[in-house]
N, C-alpha and C positions, 0 to 999 in steps of 0.2 A: 448081847456085844458087852465086852467093856466098857468102863469108864474112862471117858474121853477121846471114843471114837462114836463117829455119826452114822447113819444110814438115810438120812435125806439128800434129796427127793424122793427118793425110789420108798421109801417105809418112815413112819413117824418117828424121830426121838422120843426117849423115857427120860425118867428122871435118874433110870439105873446107868449109861452110859454117861448121860451130863448132869450127874448129879446134884442136887440144891443145894441151898445154904447148910437148912436141917441137918442133912446128910454129913457136911462135912464140918459140923461142929468140932471135932475131934481131930480133925487133920489141918497140922500145921502146913502150910503152903510155902508163906515165905521166906521162912528158915532164918527169921532171925532170933529166933527161941522166946516170942513174945508169944502170951496164951492167948493174947486176944483175939487171933486166928482172922483178921480185918481181909488179908488176902484169900484165905480159903470165904468168908461171905460173900466178898465181891463175885467170883468165880457162880460160886452157888447161885445169887441172883441173876445172874449174865445165863443160866443154862436153863433156871427155870422162864425166863421170859422169851427162850428160843424155841421149849419145848409148846408152851402156849403160843407163840406164832406161826409154827407148824400146825400144830392142832388149827389155828383158823384158817391157815390158808390152803390145806391140805397137799396130799403128794401128787406128784405127775409132773415128769420132767421134759420140760418145754423152752423154748428160747424166746423172747419179747422180740416182736416184728412190727414195721411199722400195721396201723392201719386194722391192731389188736389189740382186744382186752382180756385181763384173766377174769373168767370165768368158770362157774365151777362144773363142772364135766363128769359128775358121778358123787355119791356118798363119800368124802372123805379126800375129793380128789380134784382136780383144778387144773387148768390148759390156758396158755394164750390163741384165742381166735377170734372168729368174726361175731356179734350176736347175734343169735335166731330171734329175728322177728316176730316169727308166728309161734313159737313159746316162750322165748325170756321176757317178749313186751306185753303189759296187759294194761290195762286202764284207758282212760283219755286224754291228751294235753289237751287241759285249760287254754281258753281264747287269750287269755291274758299272755301266754308263755308261747304264742305264737299258735296254739296248733286249735281244733276246730270243734273240742269237747264233744264229738260224734265218735259212734261206732261203724255209722254207715253214711254211704255219698248222699241220702235223701235227708238224714237229720243234719249232715255238715254243711247242704246248700239252705236249709232251714237258719241254721245255727251263725250262718255270715250273711244272710239276708237276702238269698239270692232267689226265695221261691224254688218253686217246684220246676224239674228238668222238663224243657220240651222234647216231645218225641215225634222226629220226623218219619210222614210215612212213606213208606218204601214201595213204587211201583211207576204207573204210566201216566196216572191221571193228574191231573191240574195241581202244580205248585209240589205234587212227592220228591222224593228222590230216587232216580234212577238206579237200577237195581244192575250191574253186568255180571254177564257171565265169564266163567274162566277163560273163555275160548277169544275174546281182546286181544287183540295184538296192534302192534305200531302198525301204525299207515291201512287199518283195515275201515270200511264204510257200517256204519251201525243201521240194525234191524230190530225192530221190535218183537218181541216174542214172547207173545202172551202179557208177562207182567216185566218180564228181562227186556235186558238189551244186548243181544250179540251181536259179535262181529263178522265180517263179512269180507272176503279178500275180492278182488277186482273180478277175480272167474268166478268165482262164486256168486256175484251178483249179477253178472250178464246170466248167469243159470237160472238163477232167482226172477231176471223180469224176460227169460225169453229170448234176449239178444246173442248174438256172436260175435266175435272179437274183429276187428278190423283187418282187412290182411293186409294192410300198408298204414302207417301216419299218415299217407297222402291218397287213401285208398277211401271210394267208398263202397262201404259194405253190402246196404243194399240196392238193388238194382230199382227203380225206380222212374218218373218222370219230372224231371225240372219244370215246373209252373211258371217260374217268376225267378228275377234276381240275375245277376252275369254271373257265369263259371269265371273264375281267377287262378284256378287251378292249374296243371299241368296238365300234358294232351290228353284225352277220355282216348282208353282203347276199344280198335274197332268192333271188338266184342260186345259193346254197351251200344251200338251204334244200328239201325237196323240198314240193310239192304236197299230199304227204298229213301234211303236218305244218303246225302254226301259224306264220303267218308275215304280215306286214304288205303284203299284196298285192291284187290287184282279186277273185284266186283265193280267197279266204279264206271259208271253210266257217262259221263258229263268228265270234259276238260276245262280248261281254263280257271279265270278268278271270279269266286262269288265275290261282289261288290256291298257296299253297308246298303245299296236298295235292294237288293235280292237279284241283281241281274249276273248273270254269265257273261265275261266278257274274255278274248282272245282266244277261242275255243270253239269248238261242236256241241251240239244237242244230240245225244242220242236217243231216236226211238225206238223201241222192241218193234219189228215188224211180224212175229210169227209169235203174238200174246193168246195166253192160254183161255179154255171157255170162261168166259163172262169178263177178261181182264180188256183195259185199252191202254195205249199208251200215247202219249199226246200232249195236245195242248189244249184245255178245259177251261173252263167259265161257270159261274153258277149264276142260277137266272132263279124266277120266282114260276112255277109250274102252273098252265093256266086251265087244265083238265090232268085227268091219269094218264101216266107215260108211263112205258115201260122198254126196257133196255133195249138199244140197236132202231128205236123208233125216231123219225129226222122232223123237225122242228122251226117251226117259222117264229118270227116274233114281232106280236099284232102291237102296233104301234097304241091302240086305244087303251090298252092296260098294261103296258110293255110286259107282259109274262109270254110265255113260248106256248103255244098250240099246236098242236099234227099239222106238218106241211102236206100237202095234195096240190095238183098239179091242173085239177080243171078250175081254176080261178086267177086271176092276176095276184090277187090279195095274201092267197094261202099258198101260191108256190112256190117263192123263194125262200128254201130252206138256208138256215144260219147255223146248225147243227146238229149232233143225234145225241140224244140221249144216253145216258150210259149206266145208270141201275134204276131200276124199276122205282115209280115215284105215282102213288096210287092214290092220292087224294090231292084238289086244284089249290094253289097258296102255298105251297112248303116249297122251299127249296128244291131244285136237281141239277145234276152235274151235268154239262154239256159237253160234247166232245167235238171244238171248233174245227182242228186238221188231227190226223191221225190215224190211228188202227183200233178195231176192236173185231173181236170176236163176240157170236153171238150164237152158238149151236143149235140152240131151241129156236131160237125167236126170227134168225135169219133162212131165207131159204138155201136149197144148195143153187149157188152161181157157178158158171163157166170162168176158172181163171185169168184174171185180165181185161176181162170183159167189164165194159162201162158202166155204169150204174144211174138213174136216174130218181128223180123225185116221182112218188109213186101218182097213179091216176085214182087207186082205191087202197085198201086194205089189204096185202096177203094174210091169209088164213087169218085174220083179226089183229094184224099186226101191221102197224103204219111204217113200213120199213122199206128199202130202197127197192127198186126192179131194172133188171136187166132190160127190161123192153122201154124202149122211149115212148111218151108217151103219143099217139097216134089221133084221138080224136081233136075234132073240129072244135079250138079254142082252147085246149090246152096247153100248156107252160110248160119250156121242154128245160131242164135244167138237170148240166151231169155234175153229179157229186162226187165221184171218183172210180175207182176201178175195184174190183173184185181180187185180192190179195191171195187169197184163198179160199175154197168150197165155200166156208163160214166167216170167212173174216173179211172185211174193206177198209182200203185206203180212204178216207174219208178227206177231202180236199175240192169241197164244192164251188163249181167256177160263178163268179158275178154274173155271167152274160145268160141270159135267157130269152128264149126263142118262142113267140106264138107261132101253134101249129093254124095254121089254115085250107 
């Protein structure tokens, strides 16, 4: 390149294209004819300085921008760029200059007087830090899984505990027995109420109003006149058995112990039947349910009766059972009491008379 032309910053200039003072000693630049060459010498000095500065900075075309420094980018080259901390910076910054004078976190804590860093144990033991799995989401329930905590949705929780979702916000999901408390919800569907109890459907067996005291007013009480075998329908009461009693046997109340015993027509004290046993009670001293008025069918314990015929307190047991007889007691000293009538060959309508006649 000829004198007076520059290659920088693409390449370094030399004293060839930027002549220095020693190369200009014979060159007159000021045109005054004076041989002192002052002007030439000045140009030479500036060219020498420019060549030296270029060699110091290196080549490379880049424009200064904010947050950049001029840094060497290679041998004889430079550029405006960010400092590469991993390669450009080495050593430690003294404490006096705001550093830690350390190359590791542990040494830094020691240098700053902070001691050894505590490491929190993870897991589910006491004082440990729980570790959550990646499946934990907003509104999840948390479940311990080994040493981790995992998230479970409401549906997953129901599966985990073997439950099922309620049919609706006002529904009871599990059918069972309410043993205490007051029901304050909406009406209970008849599906959940057995036909043995009052409910509002086509199988209702009562009408009228059930009062707080438990009585039905303003309607009729329905009693089934054709019960199934061993089934009764009517008015019952609970007594204490004085002896072993079986289904269908008639009983009287003994004043001496206020227990019920088998009623027989052979004596005044034992002839006044008050009721009929509706379920076997094979041990004395136990509670026994007694039909005071109504229907009872007992195919096994009852004999075959004539339908519509009257029934009496028995003189003696029939096939080992103290059940009503259709033949009136006819021995002297017997006491005759009509207990009701046969509504079927093995069904009795029990409605004992208060009138007792002594046979003489």
